[in-house]
N, C-alpha and C positions, 0 to 999 in steps of 0.2 A: 897353500896360503891360508892364514888364520882368518877367522871371522872378523877380528879387529881390523885387519888390513882391508877387508871387503867393505867394512863400515865407512871407510874413508873415501870410497868412490862415490862422490856426490856431483851432480850436475849443477852448473852455474846458469848464468843468464842465457847463454847459447852454447850448450854442449858441455863436455867434460874435458878438463885440461889438467896437466901436471908437469912436473919437471922431468925432463928426459933422463932415464936411467934410475930414477927414484920411483915416484908414484906412477909416472908414465913409462911403462915397460910392456913387453909383448905379453907377459902373463896377465896383467890387468887389462890390457887392450883387448885381448882375445875374449875375455869374459864379457866386457862391455859390448863388443861386437855381436857376440852370440845372443846376449840378452836383448840387444836392440833389434836384431833380425827377427827374433821370436815375437817381439812386441809389434813390429811393423806388420808381420803376418797376421797377428791376432786382430789388429785394428783395421787394416786396410786391404786384406786379400779379397774380401767380398766385393769391394769397390773397383779394384784394379785387375783382378784375375791374373795377377802377374807374380812371379817369383824372382824377377830380376832386381838385383841390388847394384846400383851404380856406385863406383868407388873413385873418389877424386883425392887430390893431395896438393899441398902448397910447396913452397921452396925451402922449407925448413930442413935442418939437419936430419937426415934419414927418413924424411916423410915418404919419399918414394919407396923405400925399402919396407916400411911399415905397411904401406898400401898393398904391396905385393903379398906380404905375409898374411894380411887379413883376408885376402881373396880365398885362401885355402880354408879358413875358418867359416867364411860365408858358405862356401861349397859344402863343407863338412856338416852344416846343419840344414842342408837340403835346399839351398837357394842357388841362383845363378849369378855369379859375380861378373860385372862388366867394368873393366878398368880403364881409366883415362890413359891416353897415350903419352901424356906429359903432365907437368904441373899445370894447375888450372885455377882461375878465380872461383871462389865458392859459388857465386851466383850462376856461373855457367852450369854447374852441377844441378842446381835447383831448376833451372830452365829446361835442361835435358830430361830430367826425371818427370817434370810436369808434361812436357810435350809428348813423351812416349809412354806415359802412364806406367812408369816403373813402380814397383812396390815401395821403394824408397832409395835413399842415397846416403852414403857414409863418406864424410870428407875428413881426411887427416890434416888438421890445421890447428894452430893456436892463435889465429887471427893477428891481433896487434900486440900480443904478449911479448916479453923479452925473448931473446934468442934461444935460451935453454929450456923453453917450454914447448910442449906439443899437445895435441888434443884431438878430439873427435866431435864433429858436428853431425847431427842426424837431420836429414831432410825427408819430407814426405812427398808423395806424388802430387800434392797440391802446389808444389813449387815454393815451399818455405820451410823453416825449421819446425820441428815438432814442438808442441807446447809443453807447459810444465806438468800437466796431468800425465802426458806420455812418459816424460823422463822419470816421474815418480814411480810409474809402473816398472820401468827398467831397473830402478834402484831396488824395488821389491824383488825382482827376479834375481838380482845379484846377491841379495841377502839369503834367498832360498837356495842358491847354488844352481848350476846347470852343467850338463854334460858338454865337455869341450872336445870336439873332434876335428881333425884336419883331414881334408881330402885334396891331395895334390892332383894336378892335371891342367890341361890347357883351359884358357878362358878368353873370352872375347875382349878386344880393346877397341875403344872408339875415341875419335878426336872431338872431345866435348867442347874445347875452346873454340875451334873453328865453327862449330854449330852455333855457339853463342854469338860470335862476332858476325856471322852471316845474318842471323836474326836481327841484330842491331842495325846492320847496314841496310836491311830491307825496309826499315822504318824511316830512313832519312835520305835526302838528296845530297850525297857526299860531294858531288861536283859543285853544287850551289854553296855549301858550307865552305869548302876549301877556297873557292874563287873569291867569295866575299871576305873571308879572313885575310886573304892576300891583299885585296884592295884596301883593307883597313890598316895595312902594315902591322898586323898583329901577329906576334910570334908566341907560340904556345910551348911552354916547357912542362913536360910531364915527369913527375917524380913518383915512381912506383915503390920507392923505399926498398928496393931489392926484392919486392914481393911478387906474387903470382899474376898481377895485372901488367907486368913489365912488357913493353912493346905492343900491347893490345891496341892502343889508339893509333900507333904508327901502322899497324897492320890494317886497321879500318881505312886509313887514309893512304894506303900503299899506292905508289905511283904518282903521288902529288908532290909538289915542290917541297923539298926537304927544309926550305927556309920557314915553312909554316910550323913544323913540329920538331922538337928536339926532346929525346928521352934522356933523363939522367938517372943514375943509380938503378939502371935496368939490368946490370950484371948480377951474376950469382954470388951472393955473400950470405952464408948462413948465420953470420954474426950481425947482419943488418947495419954494418958501419958502427957498431957499438951502442946503438940506441934501439929502443923498441920500434917496430914499424907501425907507429901510430901517427895519424895525421894531425899533430899538434905543432904549433909554431916553434916550440923549443927544440924540436928535432929536425928543423928545416933550414939549418945554416947554409948548406950547400946550395939549396934552391934560391934562397933569398939573395945570396951573393951573386949567383948567376943572373938572376932577374935584374938586379941593380946594374951589373956590368954591361948587360946587353941592351938595356932600355935607354937608347940615345939615338941621335940623328933621325928623329921622327918615328922610330920604331917603338911600338908599345909591346909590353910583355905581360903574359898571363901565366900563372903557375897552377897546375892541376895536380893534386896529390891523392894517391890511393894508399890504403892501408895494406897490411901484409897479405891478406887473402882477397882483396879487391871488392869488398862489399861496403866500404866506407870512403867518403870523399871529403876533401877540403880544397880551398882555392886561395891563391894570393892574387888579388886584382891588380889592375894596371897602375894603381897608386901605391902598390906595395902593402896593402892592408890584408891581413889574414881573415879569411871568410869561412867560418864554420857553417854547419847547416842552419844555425840560428839566422844566418844572413842569406844562405842559398835557398832555403825553403820559401821565404817570401818572394824571391826572384822566380822560382818555378811556378808558384801559384799565380803570381801576377802575370807572367808571360803566357803560360798555358791557358789561364782563365780568359785571356783576351781572344784566344783562338777557339777554345773549346767551350761551348755554351751549355754543356750539361751542368746540372746543379748537384752533382754528387758531393758528399761531405769530404771534409779535410780532417785527417787524424794527426794530432800532435801529442807529445808527452807533457807531463805536468811541468817539466823543466824548460819547455819550449817558449820562445819569445812571444809576447802578445801581438807583435806585428804580424805573425802568421795568422792569428785569429782576426785581426783588423782587416787584412786584405781579403780573407775568405768571406767574412761577413759582408764586406763591401760588394762581393760578387753574389750575395744572397745564398751562400753555402753554409750548411750547418757545420759546426766544429765540435769534435769530440776530444776531450782531454783525457789521456790514459796514463797508467803508470809508466815509469821509465823502463825501456827495453823494447826492441823491435818486435819481439814475440807477441806483445799485446796488440801492436798495430797489425801484424800479419793475421792474427786470429780473427780480427774484425774484417780484414780485407778479403778473406776467403768466404765470408758469410754474406757480405753486402757489396754493392757497387760503391767504390771509393775513388775519389779523384786523386788525391796524393796523401801519403802518410810519411811522417819523418820524425826523427829523434835528434836531440841536441848533439849527440856524439858522432854524427857523420852518416847515419843510415837514412836513405830515402827510397821509398817504393812508389811506383806509379801504377795506378789501378788498371790502366789499359795494357800493361806489359806482364807483370807477375807480382804476386804478393810477397815480394822479397826485396831487401835493400840491394841495389845494384849500382856500384859506383861508375861503371863504364857507361851504362845507359843514362845515368844522371849527367855525366860529363858530355854526352852527345846532345842531351836536351839543352844544356848550358850553351854549348857551341852553336847549336842551331838557333837559339834565342838571340845570341849576339849577332849572328850572320843575318837573320831576318830583320832585326831592328836596325842593323848597321849602326849600332851604338855600343860603345865599350861597356864592359860590365860595371865599372865604377860609376858611369853616368846613370845607369838604371838603378843601381843601389842607392846612390845619392837622392834620386827622385823618390824612391820608396821611403827613405828616411824622412824626406820632406813631407810626403803625403800621409804617412801612417805612423811616424815616430813622434818625437825623438825616442831613441832607445839606446841604452848603454847596459852592457851585460858582462857579468863575470861569475866564475865558479871558483870556490876555494875548498880544498880538502883539509879537514882537521883530524889528525890522528890522536888516538887515545892509547894509554899504556896497556889497557886490557878491556875486555868486553863488558865487564861489570860497570866500569866507570862510564862507558858509552850508554849503557842501559839506564843508569841512574839519571843521566842528563835527558835522555829521551822521555822517560817517565815524567820528569819535572816539567819539561816544556809542554807536554800534552796536558798537564794538569794546571799549568800557570801561564796561559796565553796572555801576553801583554796587551793592554788596551791601546797603546801607542808605541811607535818606533820613531825616534828622532823628531818627536812632535807631530808625526803624522798618525792619524787614527787608523786602526785596523778595521777595514770595511767588511771583510769576509775571511773565513778560515776553511781551507780545503785539506782533507785527509786522504786523497786518492792514493798518494804515495809520498809519505812523509808528512810534514806540517807546512802548509803554504799560507803565508800571511799576506793578504792583499791590501795595499794602501790606496791604489788607484789603477786605472788602466795604464799599462806599461810601467807599473811600479809594484813590485812584490818581492818577498823574501821566502825562500824555501829551505827548510831543514830536512835533509833526507839522510837517514841513518842506514848504513850498510847492514845487510842481514847476515853476512858471513865473516866480516872482519871489524876490528875496533876503529871504525871510521865514520865521520860525519861529513857529508857533502853539503856545502852552502851554495845556493844559487841565488843570484839577485839580478833583477832588471829594474832600471830606474830611468827617469826622464832627463837626468843630467849626470855628468861625471862626478860632480860634487855629492849629489844624493847617493849615488852608487857607493862611493868611498865611505860616506858617513854611515850608511846602513850596514855595510860589511864590518866597519870598525865597531859599531854598536853590537853586532851579533857576536863578535869575538870577545868583547868585554862581558857580554851577557853570559857566554859560555864559561868564562873564567870565574865569574861571580857565582854561578851554580856549582862549579867545582869546589868552591870554598865553603859551600853550605854543608854542614855536617848533619 
């Protein structure tokens, strides 16, 4: 392989990904695996005194085959590969590596990417993804080149998923949750989007009335039904139709959605409203804060709703606003005692469990909260809006024909911050990640430019639908105006 091809192996927000058969192939993967194992040893062997590397994989095309193949490369560079017995949610791997102090974990997954992608996530013994400084060192090793050797032979297999589900079950009274949901005539539909969290909730509630839970899209489909396995409303037609059809004769329905590798969650409440973590995080903080009187901080990303902060501060908790990406949340969670950390795109981590986003654990917290309160989710969400809102939120992605045009706009906005937007004065400017212009509490606009592609993400939260529409319309006119400046 030429050095030019090696230059193209770059890690993103959480791991390395590529198109199967092109940049993601066994040749590239073997090099990334060896470099990752070497860096895991360099950084963590003294703390773990372990040479065990856990290997997991999702349900993507050939993911299990790639997992078996890399076991021989792990063995070839002097480590002990431990392979999952089946496809597994990524958080299961993180929890197992943390519990048994493995040197690290390699997960073959492309998360929520389209069907023709595959990738590798690297987890440390701390129970979360390695940070950016780690992956930079892996990239350096790739550029320097390394000796690639295979060592065939037997290796241990473990049921990582069962361990994860057993750990979750031990934290909850399953009888209580199931019985109360049944009393409420609440039927849960779980959409795993053909991903690796398929049937996991059903296994947790195994033996209980099947009228409580129904799994859809749990079958194996490496094409994911033609859409990316990402928990967004536009990919949930099957679920929304099922919920509408079933919600009658006094039966309430709730939809729970997991992404392709089971680390991100979304919900459709009993009123049919799509609930991202912008809505779920306030629920978790409100509900758990009533039970748990510790005053550990809450972590949110710069694109997170102000309602998260409003509730946390009402509980006398400190709130830290971080760049977008769960890796920033995890980095703080492993250093300090944290209550909850979450990001806008579906990742939530709970400080008393592990410093990793875990959709299954989040789903159990949600169901436990509904059961304990004996209140439907929509009722609690409406109450949160009444007490800490109002809040209306939307994100828009703006694509550019090339990187240079994006960079020109980014530079212009940084040097020409407007004093007002739609007649509202700018009260503060934040540069934590992008350019965040704050007009008021629950009222802000964020320009966030992608570092890897010609893309601008616009995030806006406002106190009314009208203000939301006006500010987003203003922002797009502003962008077009800048484009015309020579």
